[in-house]
N, C-alpha and C positions, 0 to 999 in steps of 0.2 A: 397580645398572646402573651400570656405567661411563659416562662419558659420554668421548667421543672428538672432539675438535678437529682441524679439515682443514682447512689453509690450502691456495688457490689461488694465481697470481701475476696476475690481475687481477680486478676485481668480475663482469664479466660471463661468464667462465670459474667463476669458484666457482657465480654459479645455476645456468650450463647442466651442471654435472657434479652439484650437488644435485640438480638436476631430475630427472637419468636416473638417478641412486642411490634419489631416493625416490619415485619412477615418478609424478611433481607432487604430491605428497602433504606438502610442508614447510610450515612457516609464516616469515615474512620478517620481520626487522626491519633499520632502519638501524643502524651501530655508532656510538660518539661521537663518531668523529671524521667522522658526515655521510657519507663515502665510501664506507665499504665496507660493504656488507649483511652478515647473518649469517641463515643459513638452517636450520632446525632441525627434526626429523627423529627419529623411533624407527625402527629398522629390527636388523641381526643383524651383528654383528662377531668374526670367528673363532668363530663358533659360539656365541656369548653374545648374548642380546639387550644394544641397547646406544643409547643418545642420543648425536644426531650434530649436531654444529656446522660447518659449513662456511660460511668467510668467504674472505678472499683481502687480501694485500697491493697495492701499486701500484707492481710492479717493483722495484729494489733496498731494500731495506731502510734499509741506512748506506752509508753513502759515505765513500771513505777523504780525508784533508784532514791539514796541517802543523797542530802546536797553537798556540793563539794568535799568537804572536809573530811566528813564521813562515811566516805568509802578510803581514805587512808588504813591500812590495816595496823600501822607503826604508831599513828598518834592519839587513837580515839579505844579508849576500854570497851570491849563487846559489850558491856554492861548499859553502856548508853543508848544501846541501838535498841532497846526494848520501845523506850517515852521520850526520851530529851534530842534521839537525831532525829529534823526535819525532813522529810519526804518530799517529794517533787514528781511530776509526773513529766518523761524527756518524751522526744521524737524514739519511736521502736528503733527506727532507721534511718539514722540522720542523711546518709547517702544519697536514700531515695526521696529526700525533702517533701514527704506526703502531706504536710500541712499546709505549706506553700501551694502545692499544686492542688488541692483542694478549695483553699482561699480562691486560686485565678479563676478555676472552674466554676464554685460558687456567686461568684461576684455578680450581684445584678439577678438572680436566680429569686423566685417567686416561693417555690414548693422543695421540699426535698424528701423522695423516699427512700428509706433505707434496705437493702435487699442484702443484708447482711445475714450470715448461715442462723439458720433460726434455733440456736442453743443460749446458756447463759455466757459463753464468752463474745457471742454475736451480739448480743444485747449492749455488754459492754460495750463492744467497736462503736455501736451505735451512736453512742455517745459520747465516745472519741471523735467521731466525726460530727458531729453537733457541734462540740466545744471548736471545732476547727471550721466551721462554715457558717455557722449561725451570723457570727457579727458582721459579714461582710454582705449576708443574704439582705432582699428588699426587706422591710419591716411592714409586718401583716397592715391588714386595714382594719382596725379594730378588734373584734374577737376571732378575728377570721384565722381557721388551722393551716398550718403550714405543713407541718413534719407526720410521715407518715409512713408506717413499717407493713413491709409485704410478710406474709407467712406463708413459706414454701417449704416441700419435702424431698422434691426430686426436678429435675431440668427437664419438664417434658412442656410441651405446647398445654396441654390441658391443665396441669398443677399453676405453671407462672401465668397462664389469663386469667384463672381463678383467684390467684394472690392479687392479681392489679384490680380486681373487682372489688375484693374483698380485705383493703387494707385496714390493719390498723393501728395501735401504738406503739412505742419502743416501751419497754418495759425497767423502769428504775428500780424497782426493787433487783428483780434479778443482775442486773449491771451494780449494782452495791454489793451482791457477796460475793461477785467477781472480785470487787476491790479491797472487800475485807480476806479474801483467802491470799490474793497479789499481797495484802501488807503483813498478814502472819506470816507467811510464808518467807517473806524479804528479813523480815524483823528476829523471828525465831532462827530461821535456817542460816543468818550471816552471824548472828552471836555466836551459835556454839559451833558452826563451822571455823569462827576466825580463832577461838579462843582454844579447840581442839588441834586443828593444823598447827599453829606456830609454837604449843606446847609440846605437841610430840613431834615434831618436822627438828623442833631445835633440841630435843636429845637422843633420836634415832636414825639411821642411815639407809637402813633399808627396808623401808616401808612400802614403797614402789607405788607409790601414788602422790602425784601433785597436790593433790584437798585431800583433807581427811573431811568429807563434807557432812550434817547432820540438815534430815529434813524432817518436818511434822509427818509426811507419807513415805518420804524415800525410809527411812530408820524403821518404824517397822515392818515396810517391805522387805528390809535385809533379815529382820528378824524370824521374820517365817521360814527363812531360807536355814539358818543358823540353828533354828528350833529343829528341824526335819535333823540337821548333821548330828546336833546333840544325841539323839534317837538313834541314830545308828552307831554312834561311837560308843552307847551307853547297853547298847544290847551284848546279849547275852543268847547264842543260841540252844534249844534244848531240844533234846532227843526223843521224839515220839515214835510209836508204831501204830501200821494200818494193818489189819487185816483184809487182804484180797482175795474175791475166789471168783471162778471162772466155770461156767457148765457151759454144758454140747447140747444143745432142743435140736441138733441136727449133726450129723458126723462130721460133717467139714467144718463149720463153724464155731466159735466159741463167742460165748458173751461174759463182758466184765462185769461185776456186781458191783457196788458202793455198799460199805457198812453201814449200818444206822450210827453206832456206836464214834463215826467216824476215824477218831483216834482214842489212843490212851498213852501215857507216859509213864507208863510203870512196863518195863520189860517183864517182870512175872507175871503177872496179870494178863498182857498180853499172851506171853505164851500158853498160859491156861485156857484163855480162848480160841488158841488153835488149837490144841491139845483137845478141846470141845467136839470141835466143829470137823475137825478131822476124823472123827470117829463115825460123821454120817456120813454115808455111800452116794444121796441121791439133793436133791432141792426141791424143796417143797414150793407151789406156787401158791401165795395167801392169801393175795389180791389182786384185782385188775382194775384200774378205773383209768376211764378216757374224760378228757376236758377239751372241751374248745377252748383257746385263749385266745388273747390278742395283743399284738403288739402295737403301742399307739405311735402316731403317723408324730414327728418331734413339731414342737410350739415354733412360731414365726419367731426369725431370726433376727437376734438385737446385737448391740455393738461387743459384748463380753462373749458371747458363744460365739462371735466369729473368729474372736481374738484367739480364744481357745484352740478352734479347731484348724485355725490356721497354724498356731503353733504346734498341737500334737500332731495331726495329720497332713501339713502341706509343708511343713519344716519351717518355715520364716516367721521371723521375730516379732514379736507383735507393734513395735515400733514400726517397721517394715513392712506389717500386715496394712496397719493404719495408712501409711503414707501411699501405698496403691490402692488400698479404700477410698481414696479421698481424690486422686486422679481417675477412678471409676464413675466416682461424683460428676466432676464438674464435667468432665465428656458426655455426662448425661448416662451411661449405660445403666449406672445403681441409685437409687434411693438417697436421702443422706444417712451417711453410714455410724454418724453418732446418735446412736437412741439406746435408753431401756426397759424400750415395750414391745412385748411378744402378745399383743392385740390389735390385729385389724378392725377399724372404724368399722361400720354397719355398710356405708357407703363407696367402700376402697372399692374399685375397680380391679377385681382380679382376674375375670374372665378376659379383659385388656390386655394386663399383663402377659398372662398366659397366652392371647393367642400372637405374641409377639414371638413367641420362642417355636411357633408352630414348623417352621422351615429349618432348625436347628438339626443336622444329620444326626449328632449323639443322643435328642432326648424327642427328636420330631414324632414319632410314634407315639409315643407316653402321651406326647399332649394332645394330639389330635384324637385320640381313643377321651381323654378325660374332657375335650371339650364337646365329644358327639355323645355321652353317657352322661354328661353332668358332672361338677366339680364339687367335691365333699365342701364344704364351710369347714375353715381352720380351726383348731383347738382355742378355747377361750385362754386366753394369757393374763399377762398382766399388763396395764396400761398406766403408764407412766405419765402421761397426758403432754409429751412430748413429740416426738417423730414417728410415724407410721414403721412397724419394722422393716428391716433391710431388703428390700426387694428389685429383682431386674426389671429397667426400664425400656430399653432397648437391644437390640438382637444384634452383638456383632460377630462376627468369623474368629477363629484363632489366630489367624494371623494378623488380624487390626491391634490388636490387645497382646498375645505373643507372652512367651515367657510366665514370671510369678502372675502378672496381671489376668493374665486366660485364666491360670488355676484358681485364683480368687473368684472369679466372677461365675466360674463352672461352679464352685462349692453353692456359691449363694443363689445359684440359679435353680439346680440342683436341689435346696432346702426347700426353696420358695413350690418347686413341683411338687414335694415330698407332702409339705402343708396342705393343700390342697388334695391330693390322693387319697384312697381309702385307707384306713390301716392293717397291719397284716395278719392275716389270722391263720393259727397253727393248729392243729391238735396234738394234745399230748398225750401220752400213754404212758401210766405208770405201774410198774409189776413191782409185788412184794413178794420178796422167796424168804423160805428158814429153812437153815441150815443147821439142826439140830436144835438147841436152845438161840440162836444167834437170828437175828436180822437182818436180811440186804436187800435191796433195791433195786432196779435197772430202769432210765427213763429213755423214753423216745420221745420226737417229734417228727411230724407230717404236716409240712406247708399243705393247708388249704387255698389260702388266696395270698397273695404276695403283697398286693396294696404297693404302699410307698416304698419298699425295698428294689421294687424294679428301678426306681429313679436312682436310689440309694443301696447299693449291692451291699455296702461293708457294716448296713444293718440288718443284711438276710440271715435268717434262723439256718447256721450250721448242719450240714448234710452229716445224717449221721445214718449208721449201721440200723436196717428196718429188723424191730421187735418181733421174736417171732410167734405166730398167734396158740394162744394157751388161754385157760381157764381155772379158775380156782381148783386146786387140788393136783393140778397136773404133777406129775415128777420128771424132773431134768436128772441127769447124772451129771457128777461135779467133774470138771475137768482136772482144776488144781484149785489146793488153799493154801496162800503160803505168806508170809510176815515181812511189811515193808519198812525196813528203818529209814527216819526222816529228819530233817532238823528243819526245826523256825527260821526262817531268815529275816534278817533286817528290811526296812524299810529302803527304799531307795529314792536318791535326793530328789527334790522336788523340780518337777516339769514345770515349763512355763505356765503349759495348760492349768496344773493343779495350784500353784501360785494368785493364776488370775481368779480362781474361783476361790479361794481365801480372802483374797482383796475384797472381791463383791461381798464375799458374806460379813465380813468385818468392818465392810464400809470405810475404807482406806482408797481415796480416790474418787474419781468419776469415771465414766468411761470413758472420757476422751485424755484421762491423764495418767491412767494405770500402765500405755503403753509408755510414757515420761518417766515414770518411775524403775520401773525395771530396770529400762535403758541407762538409767542415771547408776544402780549398782552395780550393772557392767562395766560401766566407764570407769568407775572411783575405782576398779580392779576389789571390789568387795567379793564378789562372785564371778565366778570363771562359765560359761556356757561349755559345755561337755556333750556328745554324741544324744540324740535323740531329746533335744535341748533342755537338757537336766542342768539345775545350776547350784553347781556349789561352792560354797563360801569359799574365801580363801582366808592365809591366817589374821590379814588384818581384819577382814567380817568379822570374825568369829570373835578375835578379841575386844572389838569394839561392842559386839553384842553383850559379851558377857560384863564389859564393865560397865554398861549400863542398866544390866539386869543388876550389879553389886552396888550402884550408886543410889539408880530410881528407874526398878523396874517402868514405871510409868512413860520412859522415855521411850521406850523400845516396843511394850506391850499397844496392841490396836485399841484399846477402849478409848483414850483423850482424846486420841484423835476422830473415831469414830463419833463421838460424840460431840467434836467441834464443826464435823462435817453437819452434822443433824441441824447446830444453831445457825452453819452457814444454808442450809435450805430452808429454814424458815425463814431469815433475811427473804430471802429470792421469793418466796412465798405472802412477803409482807407482814407475817407473825413477831417477828424479832427486831428491835433496832439494831441500826449496824453500830453504832459506835457504842452501846452497851456492852455488845458481843463482841466486838474489836477490844475494848479494854478490858474485858473481864478475862478474858483467854491470854491476853499479855501479861497480864498481872500473875496470871497462875506459872506461865512459865519463864516469867522473871526471876519469880522463887525458887522454880526446879534451876533455874539457870545458876544463880549462888550458892544453891545446894551442892550443884555440879561440881562449881570452881573449887569450893572446898572441900570436896570429897575426893578429888580429881587424882589422888595418891590414892586410892583404889584401883581405879583403872590403869594406872602406870603400873604397878606390881603385876599387872598381867602384861603388860607391853613389853615387861625387861626379860619376861621368861621367853617369849617369840622372838623379840629384834635386837638388833646390835647396837651400843651406842655411836653415836657420831664418831669418836675416836677410834672405836676399832671398825671402822668400816672405811672403805676406798682403798684409792692408791696414792703415793704423793707424786704431785705435780708439779708445782710453783711455790716461790717462797712469799712467805707473809712480808711487807714491810714494815711491819711494827717488831717482830723478835726474829728476822729472818731465816726464821725456819721453814722446814717445808708444810704446805697444808696438803690434804688429804684430798683428792677428784673423787664425790661420790655420784658414780653414774647414775643409780638408781631415784626415780623419780622421786619429788621436782632435784634434778642434777645441781649440783652446787658444791664448794668448797670449804672447808671447815679445818682451821687451824686448831689443833687440840691445844697449843701452849696458850695462846691468849684464850681459848674458849671462844673464836668468834666464827659464825659462818655465815659465809658472802654465797646468794643466789646467782644464778647464771642463766643465760638465755635457754629457753627449752627445744628439745627436737630439733637437735643437731648434735655434731660431735665438738669437744671441745679439747685442745693441745695448748701444749707450752709455747711461746711465741719468740720464739729467736733468744730466749733466756732474757728478751730487752726488758727494762723497767722503766712503768709511768715516771714521770719527772716530777709529780707531786709527792708522792705518799712512798714513791720505792718499791711500790710492791711488781714483781714481776706479771707482766702481761700473757694471759693466754689467748687463741684463736678460735671463736666458733664457726662453724663453716655447715651449712648445710646440704654439703654436696659439692660432685666435680660440675655439675650443672645450675649448681644454686649459686648464692652468695656468699660471703664470708668478712669478717671485719674484725679486729683484734679490739681486746678490752681489759681495762683497770679492772679487777674484782672491787676494789675497795672505792672506784669511781664510779662503777656501776650500782654499786647500793647506798655510797653517800654523795650525791653530786656535787662538785666541786665549786659550779659557776649558777646563778643566779638564773641562766637564760636556757639548765639543763634540768631534766626530770630523771627519777631512779627508773634504773633499766635501758642509761643508754650508754653504745658502744663508745670507742676514740672518734667511729663516724659519724659521729653525732657532738663530738667535744669539742667547745669553742678556743680552747687551748692556745695562747695565738703562736705559739712556737714549735709545739711539740711535734716530732716530723709523721706522727701515726693521728693528728689532730685534721678535723673537718675544716680546718683554717688554712693546713697545709695541701687537703689531698681533694679538697673540693673543687669540682670541677664546673656544673652549670646546673640550673633548675631540671627537674626530673620532667620527662616529657609527658607525662601521665600522670603523676598527683600533685595537689595543688603546692605543698609547704617541703615536699623531699627535694633534697640535692644527689646529685649522679656523685659518687666520691671513689677515686681511684682504689683499686684493690692493688695493693703493692703485694700482694701474695701470688697472682694468678697469672704470674708470665711461666712460659713462654704465650700461653693464650691469655692476652690479657686482657680486663673487661672493667667494667665501672658498673658498680649498682647504686639505687639509692637506697639513701638510710632511712628511709618511711615503710615506702611498698616493695614489691616486689619485684621492679624492673629489672633488667640486666643488660646492660650493653657490652657486646666483643668488639673488641675490636684490636688493630694492628699484631695480628697474630705472627709468630715467629720474630718477634723484635728482642734486640738484646735488654733494650731499657726503656721504661715510659716514666718519664717524670713531671709532674705541676709545675710552670712556671711561675713566677709571681706575678708575671705581664696578664692582661686580659685583652680580649675581644674586642675593636673599637665598635663591630655592629651588636654584637650582643652579648658583652660584659663576663662571658664565660672565660674561665682561666685558660690558656693558653697550653699546649702538652708539648714538651720535648719528647724526642722519639729516634732511637737510635737503631735498624734495623740491620737486619743480617745481610751479609754483602752478597752471598750467592741466591737470596730471596728477597732482597729491596725490590718492592713496588715502585721506588722513587726513579723519574726518569734521570738518562745519563749515570748510570750506576753510582748515585749520591746514597749513603747510607743514615743521613742523618735530616732532618725535617722540624722544624717548628711551627704549629698552626691551632687554629681552633676544631675543635672536633665538630663541630656544628656548622660551620660556616666555611672553611678551607675546602676548597674542590679538592685536590690533592688527598686530602681524607674521607670525604665523604662516602668514598666508595668503598672505606675499609672497615667502615661501621653498623654494626648488625643488632638491632633490638632485639631482645627476648623477653621472656620472664622467669623468674626463678622455678626450679621444680618444684623447691619443698617452699611452703610457706609457715612462718613460725609468727606466734603470737602478736610480737611487735612489730612485724611489717605489716601494715595498713594498708590497704593501696589506696586511692581515692578519686572521685569523678574531675579527668583532668582538665585546666585549665591549661594554654598553649604558650604563653609568656616563660622565658625564662630567667635563670638570676644566677650571676655568676657567683659562684661561694654564698649563694645567698644574700649578695650586694645589691647589684643590679637587677633590671630585668632585660630579655633580649627577646625584640620583636621576629625576629626570625630565629632561621636555622630550625630545621625539620629533621629528624629521623627516618620521616614517614612512619609514625607511631600509628600503631590501630585507631580509630576513631572511638571517643566515647561511646558512641551508640550501639558499640559492638559488646565494650565492658557492662554497660547494663543491657544490652540483649541478653549476653550471657546471666545476669542477675535475676532479671526475668523468667529464664527460663530456672532458676534455682525455685524462685516462688510460684510459678505457675506448674 
């Protein structure tokens, strides 16, 4: 019997697909990484009985990065990143060990069926899976085919079974187009970002952005926002005048008429028209026309339109909306949410999808009426050849989805029902009047057939006052004629919906990446989202874009990125050579980068006007070890210390508070120590600003505090305060926080584990002696006499935190309330290490089991 490995993109998808194909008759088990499950069943594959193993990855298996030394910002010239710096594929999430997991499950399999999402990214992941699995699979006999690709658009029985019966092959050209985009974005983005971040953060203290990033798509996206800001700033309002007339066809009601000239910008001319029309006593009907008009139903829904509506009508950011849509898709409620197509294929089961909605209380009547009277064929839209438009596939209740999930699903469903409904028809009556020599018009609309506006009431024709019945030549008394003075108004800041439209129009990003680019410019503090989801550029965003325009406008204009996107699409279609496109594009941007570096003074002139130099920013905090003058603490992102006398800047840990640490000095360089803290429920540790940036020992890396310093005698170092190996991560050591009394705690110097112990003790000290059982350092504790937990009113005790029975009830494991980029949790192995020297087989703090951590991680991915 052949063994068939099947791989989906997410664990929840694997479960849903396996359930459909096995008809619920499957066994499930957790994989070795604790996140991805394996669902096994027996069935038929290409006419032969086979054993199926259905599992998944968690998005991309691999990620592209520079090899080791080229990841150093200090040692590598950014210009080298364009060509000299070699890249390599690394595991996207090493903690998940997906490659090892795939190899374990793939060993001995005869065939593989790839159920990755059916877009370019999905094709790319197909080849990442194949690279991991093919070396361990059974070798094919002769020309036997072993690799299959399933193409599907929704998680329904029909679609999944149909995909299984019509297996194809993965597309190498589509996968290569993603590889090309990844490499271009990595090389171009890193080179510009590293150069401008180091240049400007070394000069200005209040930029308030930890990274001054550049992106081939991100920067033109910001450019659209700043372009609108510039229009608003340069706008000069103009005064204009409008002639407004009211006639009284009946005694009680008056009718407001619109002037055919619309407006004039000269006060004297406007006054002349007013004087002429005031001479007339009656308004004469010149013509009455009635015309039946049609308001077309919407085109079928694609990703960009969904994101537009989610932002403009539902108040959801594009990134948030996309995450919800993906969740609805993996749960089987909607079809694949990443599509550029607005045209349904001829064989699409529209009635089947509509019948699913027949029992929903919100639109049941409309759906039943459509099914009995017959549906209208959706309008012919654009067929991009990817996936069908976004369509509801199952009918949940509001309680099942709740909140934003239901609101987005409701819109998708209403939109779908509207596409198969009739157009809205209305009768438009236009009456033309003359008052003296001037012409005025009045328009009224009456709905004759509401059509799709019943299900999308926000598109309905607004109710208007009914126009009087009249004929040509009728005369009506004039109620009033007056001159209204108004001013032209500036445009408003771009909404997310308008920005999405501009990005689509100019070919910036794809339907999948548009939300990411918008989210990036918000996170970098280049724009802020105001009420109505309008994007207002910050000072930093404005200066950057103006600087790009000053040096090289093509860096910010959409033209060059749009051309690159077209080349990438040609690679996907197999019409362009991957290496030639990559080489040509990198050559262009390399030349632009060199010109940008040579001309950076032009952008710097703009920066000088808007931002303060480092020396003029921040407040004095701690003394420099070189000149012994006070260094200034700059709290704006990225927080750092600056010595204006030595003109040196020292980076600090982020996302916490920094204060002086008892005016103590580092024994190596005489710099005053500072204390970093993530809050009372988190962790804290002292650090030397110089050692943090210039590691003093070979076994230390940049960004290590005193809790990782291997100085043999310093009272703040790991050597003196380290107690035992972390209970959760592999490489971490639990270090006593000597500033935490009387609520004493020790914290891991790698992950976010915090252990509280010995509350109300006077003093806690790490002993030079170690535990015989686990080799952790012993701890000497001096308790408060009134609150001592020790027997016989004793106040002092020395023992092992992990093994001593007296201490065991006084120890409580927690996780730090805040996690900052330097704290990385790991998949735990349970052996201990006394100050990193020995292993401890015993000693448990009843920590959470690894599966709980992985389950949390799984929930994040799923």
